[in-house]
N, C-alpha and C positions, 0 to 999 in steps of 0.2 A: 444374370447378375454379374457382378464384377469378377467373381471367381471363375466364371465360364470364359472370361476374356483374358484375365491375367495368367491363369495357369498355362494355356498354350503359348503365350508370349514368353513366360519365364522358362518353359521347357525349350522353346525355340532358341532363347538366348544361351541356355546351357549347352544345347546341341551345337550352336555356332562356336562357342568357346572350345568345346571338346574336339570339334572337327579341325581345328587349326593345326593339329599335329599330324593328321593322316590325310587330309583332303586339300587339294589346291584351293587358292583363294576364291576363284570363280564359283566353285561348287559348295562353298561353305553356306551360302544363303539357301541353297537347295536343301542341304541337310537340316538347316534350321526350320524351313517350311515343312519338311517331312516330319520332323519331331513334333512341331506344333499341331499339325493335322492328325498325327497319331494320337496325341493327347486329347484332341477333341473327340475322337472315336472312343477312347477309353472313358471319358466323362459321359458321353452319350449312353454307352452301355451301362455304366453305373447308375445313371439317372433312370433309365428304363427299368433296371432291376429293382431299384428302390420304389418306383411307382407301382410296379406289379406287386411287390411285397405289401405295400400300404393298402392297395385295393383288395388284396386277398384277406388281409387282416380285418379290414372294414366289413367285408362281406361275411366273414366268419362271425364277427361281433353282432351283425344284424340278424344272422340265422339264430344265434344263441338267444338274443333278446326276443325274437319272435316265438321261440319255443317256450318261453316262460320259465318260471322258477323251478317247476317240477318236470320239465320236459314237455314234449307235445301232448302226451296223455294227460298230464297234470293240468295243462292249459285248457284242454277240452273239458275236463271235469270242473274246473274253476269257473267256466263260462256257461254252465248249464242254464237253460231257460225255464226249467220247471220250478224255479224258486227255492230249490233245496240246496243249501250251501254244502260243499264237501266237507267232510271231517278232516281236520288237521291233527295228526298225531303228535 
């Protein structure tokens, strides 16, 4: 997305501007590139962490849905094949 492109560009520009006081002119572009690449790594780590979190939440939701309203034992009782419906208190 545009965010994945513009964030490293913006951080690189900020790094370039801040480097003018401490770094010679020839090395300012290197500082900007290092800042931009560093930001790409940070975004990659955050993206992977969010993906893992969403997958874990989805798996947990599926496990709970499979267990049924009354847990695994209640689901087994509710699906008995002998034709006798379970009593609901």
